[in-house]
C-alpha positions as CSV (number, residue, x, y, z in Angstrom):
1,M,22.3,42.0,-15.8
2,K,23.6,43.2,-19.0
3,P,26.7,41.5,-19.9
4,L,30.2,43.1,-20.4
5,H,31.5,44.4,-23.8
6,P,34.0,42.1,-25.1
7,Y,36.5,44.9,-24.7
8,A,35.6,45.8,-21.1
9,G,38.7,45.6,-18.9
10,Y,41.0,45.6,-21.7
11,T,43.6,48.3,-22.5
12,A,44.3,49.6,-26.2
13,V,47.1,51.8,-27.6
14,L,46.4,54.7,-29.2
15,A,49.0,55.7,-31.4
16,T,49.5,59.6,-31.3
17,M,52.1,62.2,-30.8
18,H,49.7,65.1,-31.0
19,G,47.7,64.7,-27.6
20,K,44.5,63.0,-29.2
21,E,44.2,61.2,-26.3
22,E,42.4,64.5,-24.7
23,A,39.6,63.8,-27.2
24,I,39.5,60.2,-27.6
25,R,40.0,58.4,-24.2
26,E,36.9,59.2,-22.2
27,P,34.4,58.4,-24.7
28,F,36.1,54.7,-25.0
29,I,36.3,54.2,-21.3
30,D,32.9,55.4,-20.7
31,G,31.2,53.7,-23.3
32,L,33.1,50.1,-23.7
33,G,35.5,50.0,-20.3
34,L,38.2,50.0,-22.7
35,D,41.2,51.8,-21.5
36,I,43.6,53.8,-23.6
37,V,47.0,54.6,-23.3
38,T,49.8,56.4,-25.5
39,P,53.4,55.4,-26.0
40,N,55.7,57.6,-24.5
41,I,57.8,57.8,-27.6
42,I,56.1,57.4,-30.8
43,D,56.9,58.9,-34.3
44,T,53.7,59.1,-36.3
45,D,55.5,62.0,-38.4
46,V,57.2,59.0,-40.2
47,F,53.7,58.5,-42.0
48,G,53.1,61.9,-43.5
49,T,53.1,65.7,-42.2
50,F,50.6,68.1,-43.2
51,T,53.1,70.4,-44.3
52,G,54.7,67.8,-46.8
53,E,58.2,67.5,-45.6
54,I,56.8,63.7,-45.4
55,R,54.5,62.8,-47.9
56,R,51.9,60.3,-47.2
57,E,52.5,57.3,-49.4
58,T,49.4,55.4,-48.8
59,G,45.7,56.5,-48.5
60,I,43.9,57.5,-45.4
61,K,42.9,54.0,-43.9
62,D,46.1,52.3,-44.7
63,T,47.9,55.0,-43.0
64,A,45.6,54.9,-39.8
65,I,46.0,51.1,-39.7
66,A,49.8,51.5,-40.1
67,K,49.9,53.8,-36.9
68,A,47.6,51.7,-34.8
69,R,50.2,48.4,-35.7
70,L,53.2,50.5,-35.0
71,G,51.5,51.5,-31.4
72,M,50.8,47.9,-31.0
73,Q,54.4,47.0,-31.7
74,L,55.7,49.6,-29.2
75,T,53.6,48.5,-26.1
76,G,52.6,44.8,-26.8
77,L,48.9,45.4,-26.6
78,P,46.6,43.3,-28.8
79,I,44.5,46.5,-29.8
80,G,45.4,49.6,-31.3
81,I,43.8,52.7,-32.3
82,A,44.5,55.6,-34.6
83,S,43.1,58.2,-36.4
84,E,44.0,60.2,-39.9
85,G,42.6,63.5,-41.4
86,S,42.5,65.0,-44.5
87,F,41.4,68.8,-45.2
88,G,40.1,70.4,-48.3
89,P,37.1,70.9,-50.3
90,H,33.6,69.1,-49.0
91,P,33.1,66.2,-51.0
92,E,29.4,66.9,-51.7
93,I,30.0,70.6,-51.4
94,P,33.0,71.6,-53.1
95,M,32.6,75.5,-52.2
96,I,33.4,74.9,-48.5
97,P,36.3,73.4,-46.5
98,A,35.8,70.3,-44.5
99,D,37.7,68.2,-42.1
100,I,37.4,64.3,-43.4
101,E,38.3,62.3,-40.1
102,L,39.0,58.2,-39.9
103,M,39.5,56.1,-36.7
104,V,40.4,52.7,-36.8
105,L,40.7,50.0,-34.0
106,V,43.0,46.7,-34.9
107,D,42.0,43.9,-33.0
108,S,44.7,41.1,-33.4
109,Q,43.1,38.7,-31.3
110,R,39.9,38.8,-33.4
111,D,42.0,39.6,-36.5
112,L,39.5,42.4,-37.1
113,I,39.9,45.8,-38.4
114,L,37.1,48.4,-37.7
115,S,36.8,51.9,-38.9
116,Q,34.6,54.9,-38.7
117,W,34.3,58.0,-40.9
118,L,33.4,61.3,-40.4
119,I,33.0,64.2,-42.5
120,C,32.7,67.6,-40.8
121,E,32.1,71.5,-42.0
122,E,33.1,72.5,-38.6
123,T,37.0,73.5,-39.3
124,N,39.0,76.4,-39.5
125,F,41.1,75.1,-42.3
126,A,42.5,77.9,-44.4
127,H,45.9,79.6,-46.1
128,I,46.7,82.6,-47.4
129,E,49.9,83.9,-49.4
130,I,51.3,87.3,-48.1
131,D,54.4,89.8,-48.4
132,T,55.6,91.4,-45.5
133,T,53.4,94.9,-46.2
134,E,50.3,93.3,-46.2
135,D,47.6,93.4,-43.2
136,I,47.0,89.8,-42.0
137,S,44.0,90.8,-39.4
138,S,41.1,89.6,-41.4
139,F,42.8,86.2,-41.9
140,L,43.6,85.7,-38.3
141,T,40.1,86.6,-37.0
142,Q,38.7,84.1,-39.9
143,V,41.2,81.0,-38.5
144,E,40.6,82.0,-34.8
145,F,44.2,82.9,-34.0
146,P,45.9,82.5,-31.3
147,S,43.7,79.9,-29.7
148,H,44.4,78.0,-32.8
149,A,48.1,77.9,-34.2
150,L,49.3,78.5,-37.4
151,I,52.3,77.5,-40.0
152,V,54.4,79.8,-41.9
153,R,56.6,78.6,-44.8
154,S,58.2,80.0,-47.8
155,N,55.8,80.5,-50.6
156,K,58.3,79.4,-53.4
157,P,61.6,78.2,-51.7
158,V,65.0,79.6,-52.8
159,H,66.4,76.5,-50.9
160,S,65.7,72.7,-51.6
161,K,65.0,72.5,-47.6
162,P,62.4,75.4,-47.2
163,F,61.8,77.7,-44.0
164,V,59.0,76.2,-42.3
165,S,57.9,77.2,-38.7
166,K,55.0,75.5,-37.0
167,G,52.8,75.9,-33.8
168,I,52.9,79.6,-34.0
169,I,50.5,81.1,-31.1
170,D,51.6,84.8,-30.7
171,K,51.8,87.7,-33.1
172,R,55.2,88.3,-32.4
173,S,56.6,85.0,-33.6
174,L,54.0,85.2,-36.6
175,L,55.5,88.5,-37.7
176,G,59.0,87.3,-37.5
177,A,58.1,83.8,-39.3
178,I,56.5,85.9,-42.2
179,K,59.3,87.6,-42.7
180,S,62.0,85.0,-42.6
181,A,59.6,83.0,-45.0
182,A,59.4,85.6,-47.4
183,E,63.1,86.5,-47.3
184,N,63.4,82.6,-48.5
185,S,61.2,83.0,-51.3
186,F,61.6,83.6,-54.9
187,D,58.5,85.9,-55.0
188,G,58.9,87.5,-51.5
189,N,56.0,86.0,-50.3
190,A,54.9,83.8,-47.2
191,F,52.5,81.1,-47.1
192,V,50.4,80.8,-43.9
193,Q,48.1,78.3,-43.1
194,T,46.1,76.7,-40.4
195,D,48.1,74.2,-38.0
196,M,45.8,71.4,-38.3
197,R,47.7,69.0,-35.9
198,A,45.3,68.3,-33.0
199,H,47.0,69.6,-29.9
200,F,47.2,73.0,-31.7
201,N,43.8,73.1,-33.1
202,P,40.7,72.9,-30.7
203,T,38.1,72.7,-33.4
204,R,39.7,69.5,-34.9
205,M,39.9,68.0,-31.3
206,K,36.3,68.8,-31.0
207,V,35.8,66.9,-34.2
208,L,38.0,63.8,-33.0
209,R,35.8,63.6,-29.9
210,Q,32.6,63.6,-32.1
211,L,34.1,60.7,-34.1
212,A,35.1,59.0,-31.1
213,V,31.7,59.2,-29.6
214,Q,30.3,57.7,-33.0
215,F,32.8,55.1,-33.2
216,V,32.1,53.9,-29.7
217,E,28.5,53.6,-30.6
218,K,29.4,51.3,-33.4
219,L,31.8,49.3,-31.5
220,K,28.9,48.7,-28.9
221,T,26.9,46.9,-31.3
222,L,27.5,43.0,-31.8
223,C,27.1,41.0,-34.7
224,P,23.7,39.3,-34.3
225,S,25.6,36.2,-36.0
226,C,29.2,36.0,-34.4
227,N,29.0,38.4,-31.6
228,S,31.9,40.5,-32.5
229,P,32.1,44.2,-32.0
230,G,31.2,46.7,-34.8
231,F,28.2,45.6,-36.4
232,G,27.5,48.9,-38.3
233,R,27.0,50.7,-41.7
234,V,29.8,49.3,-44.2
235,D,28.5,50.4,-47.6
236,V,25.4,52.2,-49.1
237,E,23.3,51.6,-52.4
238,R,22.6,54.6,-54.4
239,G,19.5,55.4,-56.5
240,L,16.8,56.9,-54.2
241,P,14.2,57.8,-56.9
242,C,13.1,61.6,-58.1
243,G,9.7,62.1,-56.3
244,V,8.6,63.6,-59.5
245,C,9.7,61.2,-62.4
246,R,11.1,58.3,-60.1
247,T,14.2,58.6,-62.1
248,P,17.2,57.1,-59.8
249,T,19.8,60.0,-58.4
250,R,22.9,59.8,-56.4
251,W,21.2,59.9,-53.3
252,V,21.3,56.9,-51.0
253,K,18.7,54.5,-51.4
254,V,19.8,51.7,-48.9
255,D,22.2,51.4,-46.1
256,I,24.3,48.0,-45.8
257,F,25.0,46.9,-42.5
258,G,27.7,44.1,-42.0
259,C,30.3,42.5,-40.0
260,E,33.8,42.5,-40.6
261,C,34.5,39.3,-39.0
262,C,31.9,37.2,-40.2
263,G,31.0,38.9,-43.5
264,L,27.2,39.1,-42.5
265,R,25.4,41.9,-44.7
266,E,22.0,43.6,-44.1
267,A,20.2,45.8,-46.5
268,R,18.2,48.5,-44.3
269,E,16.1,51.5,-45.3
270,R,17.4,54.8,-44.4
271,S,17.0,55.8,-40.8
272,D,15.6,59.5,-41.8
273,G,12.6,57.9,-43.7
274,I,13.1,60.0,-46.8
275,Q,12.1,57.6,-49.7
276,T,12.5,60.2,-52.7
277,T,14.4,63.3,-53.4
278,G,13.4,66.7,-55.0
279,Q,13.8,67.6,-58.6
280,E,17.0,69.6,-57.9
281,S,18.8,66.4,-57.4
282,C,17.5,64.6,-60.5
283,P,19.4,64.1,-63.7
284,A,16.4,64.1,-65.6
285,C,14.3,67.1,-64.0
286,N,17.4,69.1,-63.4
287,P,20.0,67.9,-66.2
């Protein structure tokens, strides 16, 4: 009989105020036997908001860890989970937008912090500057409104506290918000952007579920040395050679697997079996 996972039967707190448990809870229960609860009262906006009213003062990982620790503090549970997202140009293909998501698990009993990244091109992230006379129909189709909500704010605010309206899911409210935002902007324009908070963005919720599934798979893998959860890829070694001239490229050559608890590290060949790159990726053949 297969032994239970170390987290089986435990309960973790998920630090969210945006309904992320809808995407995250089931994979953790089904994959690890780890139940998830969310605090009745938690304000994760104190760590930063997408619209910038509150700046994120630390990087993505430190922010996610701080969220998880806040959840643990509020509930007294020894395991905390949180996620943090960033949206903008794809790090490898700058001409397309990307959703960069990180999920962390903080285990106070093992003094362990585990994490999983996901970069996904599946996002409706977009924005537009518009005045009250312009037709916004094509933009609304692009961003899948009204199934995905919008945020409207003044483009160049007249006041120190700019007009902002979030979670807009109907056309009448949208047009009213655009009018108010434009009236409170020096240039007469409103700034309309996708609302990337998970409970207002089904596409992001889908990505979070994908990330949760991947993270659970990592957590399932126990360290061959100390038996701690989460043995997986922790780094990469670049330098995959060009197939023509053998010059090292920026492509990943070797994956580094490791344990965050005991520090074990193992170098492993790429799982896709690729051993060389094409000339188009070579700094010598294609400078």
